[in-house]
matplotlib code that plots the C-alpha trace (Angstrom):
import matplotlib.pyplot as plt

x = [0.0, 1.5, 1.4, -1.5, -3.7, -2.8, -3.9, -7.1, -7.8, -7.1, -9.5, -12.2, -11.7, -12.0, -15.2, -16.6, -15.9, -17.7, -20.7, -20.7, -21.1, -24.2, -25.7, -28.4, -30.2, -33.9, -35.6, -36.9, -33.3, -32.1, -34.9, -34.6, -30.8, -31.1, -33.6, -31.3, -28.4, -30.6, -31.8, -28.2, -26.9, -28.9, -26.9, -25.2, -27.3, -30.4, -30.7, -32.2, -33.4, -32.4, -34.5, -37.5, -37.1, -37.0, -40.1, -42.0, -41.0, -42.1, -38.5, -37.6, -38.5, -36.7, -33.6, -33.3, -34.0, -31.2, -28.9, -29.6, -29.0, -25.6, -24.8, -25.4, -22.7, -20.2, -20.5, -21.2, -21.1, -24.4, -26.2, -24.3, -22.2, -18.8, -15.8, -14.8, -12.6]
y = [0.0, 3.3, 6.5, 7.9, 4.8, 4.8, 8.4, 7.7, 4.7, 6.8, 9.5, 6.8, 5.3, 8.8, 9.4, 6.0, 6.9, 10.2, 8.6, 5.8, 8.4, 9.7, 6.2, 5.1, 1.8, 1.8, -0.5, -2.4, -2.7, -4.2, -6.7, -7.8, -8.0, -10.3, -12.5, -12.5, -13.8, -16.8, -17.3, -17.2, -19.5, -22.5, -25.7, -26.5, -29.6, -27.5, -26.0, -22.6, -19.9, -16.7, -14.4, -16.7, -16.9, -13.1, -12.9, -15.4, -13.5, -10.1, -8.9, -8.6, -4.9, -4.0, -6.0, -4.3, -0.9, -1.4, -2.7, 0.4, 2.7, 1.0, 0.9, 4.6, 5.2, 2.6, 3.2, 7.0, 6.9, 5.1, 8.3, 10.4, 11.7, 12.9, 10.9, 11.0, 14.0]
z = [0.0, -1.0, 0.9, -1.1, -0.5, 3.2, 3.5, 1.7, 4.0, 7.1, 5.9, 5.2, 8.7, 10.2, 8.2, 9.5, 13.1, 12.7, 11.1, 13.7, 16.5, 14.7, 14.0, 16.4, 16.8, 17.6, 20.0, 17.0, 15.7, 19.0, 19.3, 15.7, 15.8, 18.7, 16.8, 13.8, 15.9, 16.8, 13.3, 12.0, 14.8, 13.3, 13.2, 9.9, 9.5, 9.0, 5.6, 6.1, 3.7, 5.6, 3.4, 3.7, 7.5, 7.7, 5.6, 7.7, 10.9, 9.4, 9.6, 5.9, 5.4, 8.7, 7.6, 4.2, 5.7, 8.3, 5.6, 3.5, 6.4, 7.0, 3.3, 2.8, 5.4, 4.4, 0.6, 0.4, -3.4, -3.4, -2.4, -4.9, -2.0, -3.0, -2.2, 1.4, 1.9]

ax = plt.figure().add_subplot(projection="3d")
ax.plot(x, y, z, "-o")
ax.set_aspect("equal")
plt.show()
């Protein structure tokens, strides 16, 4: 990694830290994240459709909304934000 790439990575990490301080989880987020941990902790012998399980548990919309909230921060170019300065 050259000096220019390292500087860019440091700026991106600083940006993520600043955004993380602003990011808040709702009570729904906390409850659903806990449920997701149990859903994902299924034994490997059980073939599971994660998306289907979210849908059955009425968690699909919440999951994709949370993913989008996180993605907007982690990949700022998605929302036509300029590159991290």
